[in-house]
Steps between C-alpha positions, in 0.01 A plus 500: 500500500578145378329375184313180416420383150211254458541280191182314435311277261122508528242305308154569646637778724526307826875565513452865413255525792754357749785710363291819540397404853850432615642808331235711677620362833864587422446846349590691816830316537610445138475667169300247293513425129328222306563336167268250328704250293264552202607864485809593287617770741874566550598459864824603673520222762809655653284767672308252711596359842261206496300311238175312536420233232132420505297249300214245494606134507436314176518120530746518794724752321545865441364625163744444209483869389607612848808269487585636153455857622745440786756336280504802271488764777820686573491420874813445701577452873155574643317368793148386416200318645214311334129555539310216334140390501289203407144368554610221730769450773647174371863433583541405127529881458794535735767496235328708241764776537800267462568593138475872591749450776747341260456781242555766771792301651688547172443875533652487851166581656394369845160357576408624841149356546196347324130551594213287362154653522171345396274667244183374330532272204480628144477137380366169642201654681357831613564554871202587714490875597524413868817301437636792296425732787685269741800501258501874470471565871782259581706655221453841651648381829773294335606791279529723808722236659709489175530877492624502858761236409619712214514825700696323780723319250384160650518233244524114482615347175299209361623150435407326184480126583589259220166316495315829433760612250421172313130573509566845365711351222213267398260793515690680224314273256219749548696749291487262201141432582421871485620519144308181399185592688486860379458364145172353623364829637177592325245779518128419496366730236151474643617643830774732382387870472824610327591736776869398433581529873703174469725657236543817714594321827714208368845576654692321216285605204423143399135572412433641153223555245543268198238471228261691724548241775672527834790251501783403738867466419758264666642771725233440765635482862167371640460790732123464454445877475296474178258226613457635854414853390287411190171677575293232327702187593558439128852357510568125506841423650558160335585199718449713814157633416334300784739688741426841358430788741299776341428828681740697711502521877393841618734530795375835626144387497580175673697674776216744567231233504396460864297190409831320450671412823834411354509157664400269215730213603323455840187384331639344182447124458731472196789264580741701280484786746692295762811636325380853558448438872861418557616806303280735700581326831865573431413861415307536823818397692723728296270797547426428869139461412244299685430170317226565258356160417 
């Protein structure tokens, strides 16, 4: 049986969710392994027939730590595909994997395909549960389509247009901004219950106790895990605090909620959602699905 290795970066666990869903759809045809880039596990990449690189898009780019992980990984001559996700379907995201493709090209690896799925925001604003249900239901169908492509070895390599590569290049300023902004993170002592969950879940260990206060170092990647999962909403995220999303999305509860019809876009009056209509219209065509909106 052939083997697939999923290499993934996850902040607020959206990427982990998608990886687990796709892996489950492939488990009867492939032997599946996964590695989180925050783990220091030794991997023998030679044993795998196909790699999946999966990540959330940060300011039109892949996360910096994922790129560093791939640079240091002892990978040579492998086929791989990319499974990425974001909160919106803007074309500005189309070249987010360009740097990864250049890193892997030096390792004589071949990018076979790239798939972009939508997941609820962990910053900017909290998606409505009905919109989340729509995303999850479409992702379920799309992941089944992706799994079929992988099983049938049917791939189409992406093209990274110059205009989107330029946008991605400008977006890398976010990495410097993460360092600067993390110095402005603060904890509201009146709200904080000292549960220390933020320390426990920070993937880069940049949250520490200093002089009996919770403080933040400059190693922050702005994954938003600490602020999103703070049980008392006690963390101020600096310049971006007005965009903070606090409180995780309970995917299983949302999926099972029959009061949500999973068709939020049909009744939404928000102009921003016109970008989502086009994305889902294209998915309807790809999945041979009746037009939904």
